[in-house]
C-alpha positions in Angstrom: 46.8 106.8 50.1 47.1 109.2 53.7 50.7 109.1 55.4 51.1 108.2 58.6 53.9 111.8 59.4 52.7 114.9 57.8 56.2 116.5 55.9 57.9 119.9 55.2 55.5 121.8 53.5 52.2 120.3 54.2 49.4 122.7 54.7 47.4 122.1 58.5 44.0 122.4 60.7 44.7 123.1 64.1 41.8 120.3 66.3 42.3 121.2 69.6 42.1 124.1 71.0 44.0 124.1 74.2 47.0 124.0 72.6 46.4 127.4 69.4 43.9 129.3 68.3 41.3 126.0 67.0 41.3 126.1 63.6 43.6 127.8 62.5 45.7 126.8 59.5 49.1 126.8 58.6 52.3 125.1 56.9 54.3 121.8 58.1 58.0 123.9 58.3 60.1 120.8 59.6 60.0 117.6 62.3 60.8 119.0 66.2 62.2 115.6 67.1 66.1 115.7 67.3 66.3 112.0 67.9 64.8 108.7 65.9 63.1 107.8 69.2 60.9 111.4 69.2 60.7 111.8 65.7 57.3 112.3 64.0 56.1 113.5 67.2 56.0 117.1 66.9 56.3 119.4 64.8 57.1 122.9 63.9 54.6 124.9 62.0 54.7 127.9 61.0 50.6 130.1 61.3 49.1 132.6 57.9 49.7 135.2 60.7 53.3 134.7 61.2 54.1 133.2 64.3 55.8 129.6 64.6 54.4 126.8 67.1 55.5 123.6 67.6 52.5 120.9 67.7 51.7 117.6 68.3 51.0 115.4 65.6 47.5 114.3 67.3 46.4 118.0 67.9 46.2 118.5 63.8 45.1 117.4 60.8 46.9 117.6 57.0 44.5 118.9 55.2 46.2 119.9 51.9 49.4 117.2 51.1 52.5 118.6 49.9 53.3 116.0 46.6 
């Protein structure tokens, strides 16, 4: 069963070209939200080229889950 929200350590792939390089792969570092109301909408992602970006959940897909 697929989880609704990604969690720290999941490997993700960018699916929306306007945000960052289409097809870029990175690791979820943590949730961006500072409050319960915004939790699960955006995440900090560390890409393999060393950059760290904030991405909305709708702009990436989980390709490997951290167990």
